[in-house]
N, C-alpha and C positions, 0 to 999 in steps of 0.2 A: 735377709739382709746379704747383699753381696757385697765382695771384698774392697769394692771401692764404690763408697758414694756420693752424687754430687756433694758439696762444701764449699764455704766461703771461704777464704786463707787472707788475713789483712796482716800486711807488713809495715814496712815505715815510710816506705815510697809508694807501695802500689796496693793495691784488694785484688787478688782471684776472686772471679765470682764464676757460676756454671754458666756456660755458654746458652744462651738463648736465641731467637728470632728475631725477637726485637732488639738486638745489639748489632743489627745487620748494619741501617747509618751511620752508626759512633764508628763500626768498623771501616767501612769504608772510604771515613774522613781519615782515619789513621792511617791509610794503605794508601790514602792520598799524599797524605805529607813525607814526603821523598820522594814518591813513587814506585814504593818497595815491588810490585810486580813488575819493573825492568827489569831488574837483579839478576844477570842470568845466572849465578851459581847459587838461586836459591827458589823455593816455591813459595809465593805472597800471591793470596789468588785478588786480581784487579778489580774494581766495580762491577762490572759485571757477571762476574763470577764467584759474588763474596756470597749470596742467598747459596748456592749448589756447595761451598763451604762449610757453609755451616749446617747444611742438612747432610752432609758429607760424615762429620764431626760426627755429627749428634746420632746416625746410625752406626757410627761404629763406639758409641758410648751403649746405642743401646742394645749390641750384641757384647760387651763385655769386654772390648780389646780398646777402648781410649775412655779419659774424661776429660774432656775439655774445660779450659778455660777464660776467658775474658777479659783481660787484665785491663786496670784502671787505675789512671793516679789515685792520689787522697789529696780530699779538695783539703786545700789550704787552711779555709777558712771555717771548714763547719768540721773538716777530718772525719767525715764522709768518703762515699763515693763520688769521682769526680770526672773527669772524662775520659772513656775509653783511646788506650795508643795501641792496642794489640789481643794477640791470643798466644797461649800455652797449654800444649796437652801434657801428662800421663799417654805415656801409649804400649803400644805391645805386652799389654798388660799379662803375666804370667802369676794367675791367684796361688799358684799351688807352691811356689817354689818358698815368700811372694817376690817379686824381680820385676820392675817400670820402667821402661825410659822414659827419659824427660825431653821432647823434642815438638815437632811443627808450631816452631817461635820464631815468631817476630814482633817490633816493636816499631811503632810510628819513629822517623828521621829524627825530630827533634826530642825522641824521648831518648834516643841512644847515648851514653855516656854520661848518664844523669844520677847515675845508682837503681835503676828502675831493675835491670835486666840484673844485676846480682842479688836485689831485695826477693824479687818472684824466686832467682832459683833458688835463698834459701830457705821461701819458705815450703818450695815445695818438697826440699830435700831433707827438711826438718820433719816433715810430714811423712815421708817415706820414709824414715829411718827411726824416726822416735815412735810414733802412731802404729803404721802399717808392718812394722816387723823387716823393713828389706834387707837381706843382705847383698844385697850388690844395688845399684841403680847405675844403668850405663844413658851415653850419652852418641848419638850417630850427627857425620854431618859431612857435606862434599869436601872433598880433599883440595881442592880450589877456593874454598872458602874458608881464607884465610883467618877473617877479622872473626868468623865463628871457633875456628880451631883456638886461637888464640885467648877467645873468651871461657872456653871452656876447660883451656889448657888451668886457666887464671881461677877459678877455680877449685881447684888442686885436684880437679881429674885426670888419671893415669891414663895415656893409650893402649889400647890392646892388640892395636893393627889396624892393618885395611883389607879392604873386601873391595876385591879390583874388581872392573865391570863388574860392580854390584846390581843397578839397576837404570833407569832409564831419566831422562830429566823430561819436562814437558815438551821438549821440541825434538825428543829422540835420542840425543845424544847419550851413549854410556857414560856412568861417573863410577869413578872409585867412592868409596863410603868410608870413613874413619871414624873407628869404635875408639872410644872414651868408657871408662868407669870409673866410679866411688865404693869402694868396700864398707861395711858396714863399722869394720873396724879403724878408717881413715874418716870417719864422717869428726872427730870430736875435734881435729884438725882445721879438714876443709872446714868444718864449724865456726871454730877460733877465728881465722881468715876472713872467711865472712863478716864476719859482725863487728873485723876490725875493720874492712875496708869501709863498710855501713854508719860505724862510727865517726870518723874520720868526713863522712858524708853531714855528719848530723842528723 
């Protein structure tokens, strides 16, 4: 058994299930909801790139450095898995510490602001701290992705620093990467804040 095995996590608004090639069409529809691949400050696969992105994430899963999920809405009528709205992952997995980064996340435009993102983060953080025993969980984002930076800060994560000229975007431009983290002893307060936000949404 490896440190991280594929698993399904069920919350109040979303179900995170192991990424599978059969999710391709649903993921294409989700990316088309808002034409997310056109956002210059983030990296969302276009419809034509989706199959390659699924294969890339599954290769990283085989290597033990990523655990990718497909994000689905919970069907209000059945309580089971509904339509696909995006992707998220545990990435840069360090089994020795243990430590994970939550990232490579995107959600359909129509799902943004609906409680799906804090719900998925709650599920991933709870599993990381309470099941995997991580002393820290990391988040990274583009310096200019203000929406993402604000969302990470709202979780209760603290900014560790900025990696300047850290990597290149798809069009070859150097980007600065902002690094955030939540530590194990901070999880109880972060959890309370997330539960409060989710309770307010019903």
